C-alpha positions as CSV (number, residue, x, y, z in Angstrom):
1,X,106.8,90.2,126.6
2,X,105.2,93.7,126.4
3,X,104.1,95.3,123.1
4,X,107.2,97.5,123.1
5,X,109.4,95.0,123.2
6,X,107.4,93.1,120.5
7,X,107.9,95.7,118.3
8,X,111.5,96.3,118.9
9,X,112.5,92.3,118.6
10,X,110.3,92.2,115.1
11,X,112.0,95.8,113.7
12,X,115.9,94.4,114.6
13,X,117.1,92.3,112.0
14,X,113.4,92.4,110.1
15,X,113.4,91.4,106.6
16,X,110.7,94.1,106.0
17,X,111.3,96.8,107.5
18,X,108.9,99.7,107.9
19,X,110.5,102.6,106.4
20,X,112.9,102.0,103.4
21,X,116.5,102.8,103.5
22,X,116.0,105.0,99.8
23,X,112.8,106.3,98.7
24,X,112.0,107.4,95.0
25,X,111.8,110.7,93.8
26,X,108.3,110.6,94.3
27,X,108.3,109.4,97.8
28,X,110.8,111.9,98.7
29,X,108.9,114.7,97.1
30,X,106.1,113.5,99.1
31,X,107.6,112.8,102.2
32,X,109.0,116.6,102.3
33,X,105.7,117.9,101.3
34,X,107.2,119.4,97.8
35,X,107.0,118.8,94.1
36,X,108.8,116.4,92.3
37,X,110.4,119.3,90.3
38,X,111.7,121.2,93.5
39,X,113.3,118.1,94.2
40,X,114.8,117.6,91.3
41,X,116.2,121.3,91.5
42,X,117.6,120.5,95.4
43,X,119.2,117.9,93.9
44,X,120.8,118.8,90.7
45,X,121.9,121.9,93.0
46,X,123.4,119.4,95.3
47,X,121.8,120.8,98.1
48,X,119.7,117.3,99.0
49,X,121.5,114.2,100.0
50,X,120.8,110.8,97.2
51,X,122.5,108.2,95.9
52,X,122.7,107.1,92.3
53,X,122.3,103.5,91.6
54,X,123.0,103.4,88.0
55,X,120.8,105.7,86.1
56,X,117.8,105.7,88.9
57,X,118.6,108.2,91.8
58,X,117.5,107.2,95.3
59,X,117.2,109.7,98.8
60,X,117.7,108.0,102.0
61,X,115.7,108.5,104.7
62,X,117.6,109.8,107.5
63,X,119.1,112.1,104.6
64,X,116.0,113.8,104.2
65,X,115.5,114.1,107.9
66,X,118.6,115.9,108.2
67,X,118.2,117.6,105.3
68,X,115.0,119.1,107.5
69,X,116.9,119.5,110.8
70,X,119.4,121.6,108.5
71,X,116.9,123.8,107.2
72,X,114.6,124.2,110.5
73,X,114.5,127.5,111.5
74,X,113.6,128.5,115.3
75,X,113.3,126.5,118.3
76,X,115.5,123.2,118.6
77,X,114.8,120.1,117.1
């Protein structure tokens, strides 16, 4: 079995995904290279995808990628 096949097999149905589905505010801000204050501003303005779980706010990893893609100017992504 090749390394790629093993990696693919391990990532499918793995109980510990390498990238979490939801990020905390600190993780999301760091991933976007912005301050937590700017992230809260984008959240409050409804500009960035987020999920409320009780009183907690989390940011879907794929939503952050979509946000960046939508804000990207210039060449194709």
